[in-house]
C-alpha positions in Angstrom: -88.9 -17.6 -39.2 -86.4 -17.6 -36.9 -84.9 -14.2 -36.8 -83.4 -14.7 -33.5 -81.0 -17.0 -35.4 -80.7 -15.1 -38.5 -79.1 -12.0 -36.0 -77.2 -14.8 -34.1 -75.4 -16.1 -37.4 -75.3 -11.9 -38.3 -73.0 -11.5 -35.9 -71.1 -15.0 -35.7 -70.4 -14.1 -39.3 -69.7 -10.2 -39.9 -66.9 -11.3 -37.1 -65.1 -13.7 -39.0 -65.9 -11.4 -42.0 -63.6 -8.8 -40.9 -60.9 -11.0 -39.1 -57.7 -11.6 -40.7 -57.3 -14.2 -43.3 -56.8 -15.2 -46.8 -60.3 -13.4 -47.5 -59.3 -10.4 -46.0 -55.6 -10.5 -47.5 -56.3 -11.4 -50.8 -59.2 -8.6 -51.1 -56.9 -6.2 -50.0 -54.3 -6.9 -52.2 -56.4 -7.4 -55.4 -58.4 -4.0 -54.4 -55.1 -2.4 -53.7 -53.6 -4.0 -57.6 -56.5 -4.3 -59.4 -58.6 -2.1 -61.1 -62.4 -2.1 -59.5 -64.4 -4.2 -61.5 -61.8 -6.8 -60.8 -61.6 -6.4 -56.9 -65.4 -6.4 -57.8 -65.8 -9.9 -59.6 -62.9 -11.1 -56.4 -65.4 -9.5 -54.1 -68.3 -11.5 -55.8 -66.0 -14.5 -56.2 -65.3 -15.0 -52.4 -69.0 -14.6 -51.6 -69.9 -17.0 -53.8 -67.8 -19.5 -52.0 -69.3 -18.6 -48.8 -72.8 -19.5 -50.5 -71.8 -22.8 -51.3 -70.1 -23.7 -47.7 -73.4 -22.6 -46.6 -75.4 -24.6 -48.5 -73.4 -27.9 -48.7 -73.2 -27.2 -45.0 -77.5 -27.5 -45.0 -77.4 -30.0 -46.8 -75.2 -32.3 -44.3 -72.2 -32.8 -47.8 -69.7 -30.8 -45.5 -70.0 -32.7 -43.3 -70.3 -35.9 -45.0 -66.6 -35.0 -45.8 -65.7 -34.2 -42.6 -66.8 -37.7 -41.6 -64.3 -39.3 -44.6 -61.3 -39.6 -43.3 -60.1 -39.9 -47.0 -62.0 -36.9 -48.4 -61.5 -34.8 -45.8 -58.0 -35.3 -46.0 -58.0 -35.1 -50.1 -59.6 -31.4 -49.3 -57.0 -30.5 -47.1 -53.8 -31.4 -48.9 -55.8 -29.9 -52.5 -57.0 -26.7 -50.1 -52.9 -26.5 -47.9 -51.5 -26.9 -52.1 -53.2 -24.3 -53.4 -52.9 -21.3 -50.0 -48.8 -22.4 -50.5 -49.0 -21.5 -53.9 -51.0 -18.5 -53.7 -48.8 -17.3 -51.0 -45.7 -18.1 -52.8 -46.3 -15.6 -55.4 -47.3 -13.4 -53.5 -44.1 -13.5 -51.9 -42.3 -14.0 -55.0 -43.9 -10.5 -56.1 -42.7 -8.8 -53.1 -39.3 -9.8 -53.5 -39.4 -8.8 -56.9 -40.7 -5.3 -56.4 -37.9 -5.4 -53.7 -34.8 -6.3 -55.7 -36.3 -3.9 -58.6 -36.9 -1.1 -56.1 -33.2 -1.5 -54.9 -31.3 -1.3 -58.3 -34.0 2.1 -59.0 -32.2 3.4 -55.7 -29.2 2.5 -57.1 -29.7 3.8 -60.5 -31.1 7.4 -59.2 -28.3 7.3 -56.5 -25.7 7.1 -59.2 -27.6 9.7 -62.5 -29.9 12.2 -59.6 -29.6 14.6 -62.5 -31.6 12.6 -64.7 -34.0 11.5 -61.7 -34.7 14.6 -61.0 -35.6 15.8 -64.0 -37.9 12.8 -64.9 -39.8 13.7 -61.7 -40.2 16.8 -62.7 -41.8 15.9 -66.3 -44.4 13.3 -63.9 -48.0 14.6 -62.6 -47.7 14.2 -59.1 -50.7 12.3 -58.6 -50.0 9.6 -61.4 -48.7 6.1 -60.9 -45.5 5.6 -62.7 -45.0 2.0 -64.5 -43.8 -0.3 -61.5 -47.3 0.8 -60.2 -49.0 -0.4 -63.0 -47.7 -3.6 -63.4 -50.0 -5.5 -61.4 -53.0 -4.6 -63.7 -52.8 -7.7 -65.8 -55.6 -9.6 -64.4 -59.0 -10.1 -66.2 -62.5 -10.0 -64.4 -62.5 -13.9 -64.9 -58.9 -14.3 -63.0 -59.8 -11.8 -60.1 -63.9 -13.7 -59.8 -61.7 -17.1 -59.6 -59.2 -16.3 -57.0 -61.8 -15.4 -55.0 -63.8 -18.6 -55.5 -61.2 -20.2 -54.8 -59.2 -19.0 -51.8 -62.5 -19.3 -50.1 -63.9 -22.4 -51.6 -60.6 -24.5 -51.0 -59.8 -23.1 -47.7 -60.3 -26.5 -45.2 -61.0 -23.4 -42.3 -64.1 -22.2 -44.0 -64.8 -26.0 -44.4 -64.5 -26.2 -40.7 -66.4 -23.0 -40.1 -69.6 -23.2 -42.3 -70.0 -27.1 -40.9 -69.4 -26.1 -37.0 -72.0 -22.8 -37.0 -74.8 -24.6 -39.3 -74.5 -27.9 -37.2 -74.9 -26.1 -33.9 -77.0 -23.3 -34.4 -79.4 -24.8 -37.3 -81.1 -27.9 -36.1 -82.9 -29.6 -38.3 -86.0 -28.5 -36.3 -85.1 -25.3 -38.2 -88.1 -24.6 -41.0 -87.0 -24.6 -44.4 -87.9 -20.8 -44.9 -84.9 -19.8 -41.9 -82.5 -22.0 -43.4 -82.8 -20.2 -47.3 -82.6 -16.6 -45.3 -79.8 -17.9 -43.7 -77.8 -18.9 -46.5 -78.1 -15.9 -48.2 -78.1 -13.4 -45.2 -74.6 -14.9 -45.2 -73.8 -14.2 -48.7 -75.3 -10.7 -48.9 -73.5 -9.6 -45.6 -69.7 -11.4 -47.2 -71.0 -9.7 -50.6 -71.5 -6.0 -49.3 -68.5 -6.8 -47.1 -66.0 -7.6 -49.8 -67.5 -5.2 -52.3 -67.2 -2.2 -49.5 -63.3 -2.6 -49.3 -63.1 -2.9 -53.0 -64.8 0.1 -54.0 -62.9 1.9 -51.1 -59.2 0.3 -51.5 -60.0 1.0 -55.6 -60.2 4.9 -55.3 -57.3 6.6 -57.2 -56.3 8.6 -54.7 -55.5 5.2 -52.0 -54.4 3.3 -54.9 -51.8 5.4 -55.9 -50.9 5.9 -51.9 -51.2 1.9 -51.1 -49.0 1.6 -54.6 -46.1 2.7 -51.9 -46.5 -0.1 -50.1 -47.2 -2.7 -52.2 -44.4 -4.6 -51.7 -45.4 -5.0 -48.0 -48.7 -6.0 -48.7 -47.7 -8.7 -51.1 -45.3 -9.4 -48.4 -48.3 -10.3 -46.1 -50.6 -11.6 -48.4 -47.7 -14.0 -48.3 -47.5 -14.7 -45.2 -51.0 -15.1 -44.3 -51.6 -17.6 -47.4 -48.1 -19.7 -46.0 -48.9 -19.4 -42.4 -52.5 -20.8 -43.1 -51.3 -23.5 -45.6 -48.5 -24.9 -43.2 -50.9 -25.1 -40.1 -52.7 -27.2 -41.9 -50.0 -29.1 -43.0 -48.5 -29.8 -39.4 -51.6 -30.6 -38.1 -51.7 -33.5 -41.1 -48.7 -34.8 -40.0 -48.9 -35.2 -36.2 -52.5 -37.2 -37.0 -50.1 -39.5 -39.8 -47.6 -39.4 -37.0 -49.8 -40.2 -34.2 
């Protein structure tokens, strides 16, 4: 088994994991707004998608998709549309929260005595109803969101094609190939599960609930940004 190759893959993949992107954004959004079990399912979904990308690249299927003009175009369109849809949903959630906060502030300003009475009755560390409005996901939905966010991201497809084509040559043994796919899956699961566990601590969720609007906005911008980049590249290719 080629441990030097596995070490190189581990370093490259670890840097990719901690870099801001759709995977990081969706796990932060989910973990700060959902129960721990759902955040962990989201983490597992992302990790499973990474394992699938790894296996497809090792089997040469991803490269075949990349070399097929029609197949790769279809993958990019589907991926860009999904990312745009997720981004639109996050931005809509941010806008809805902004409007609700604005209305609450106007109401509290016009009825100060009523506001003060409600504030005194509430436990200091207990999130309000607005904080809990996001807690509607099922575990299956959390898993699907994580899975599709990575699996339908064309940039992830290119990333795994690149590292496996350049580093995992045909001369690499089967044991090393299996170990490399398992390694990337394990690193992904550990990292995203770590984020899920840390960010779902009650005290952190309570603090982050105040910034849910900002989290939704940033998540939406990231998803929309990646989607627009993909679609812009496709348009440029068609024009040329």
